[in-house]
C-alpha positions, -999 to 999 in steps of 0.1 A, spaced: -773 221 -9 -748 223 26 -730 256 33 -691 251 45 -702 262 84 -733 234 80 -703 209 67 -680 221 90 -702 217 121 -721 181 109 -686 168 95 -684 136 112 -726 121 104 -716 135 68 -692 114 69 -705 80 84 -730 84 55 -707 89 33 -686 58 45 -721 41 46 -727 39 6 -693 40 -2 -670 17 15 -640 23 -9 -636 60 10 -608 62 37 -608 85 68 -582 103 38 -603 111 16 -628 119 41 -602 148 61 -616 182 68 -593 206 71 -603 245 70 -589 258 44 -587 229 22 -625 221 11 -617 223 -24 -594 197 -20 -618 177 -1 -646 180 -28 -620 173 -57 -604 138 -38 -642 129 -31 -653 137 -64 -619 122 -86 -622 88 -66 -667 88 -65 -673 94 -101 -692 122 -92 -700 161 -95 -698 182 -62 -733 186 -65 -740 152 -68 -721 145 -32 -741 168 -10 -773 158 -30 -767 128 1 -767 152 25 -805 162 15 
């Protein structure tokens, strides 16, 4: 499971993977701002109907 620093450092690659797998995601859904990680994860969970752990597992 990636930590916050790993996500921040590789976000463009991770964002591309999510967009390929889930076409319904927009740039706004994938906006990563430091200090607002929980809000981003909440948006992704709500939009995809998956848990944070399920989403993170896509990056392993």
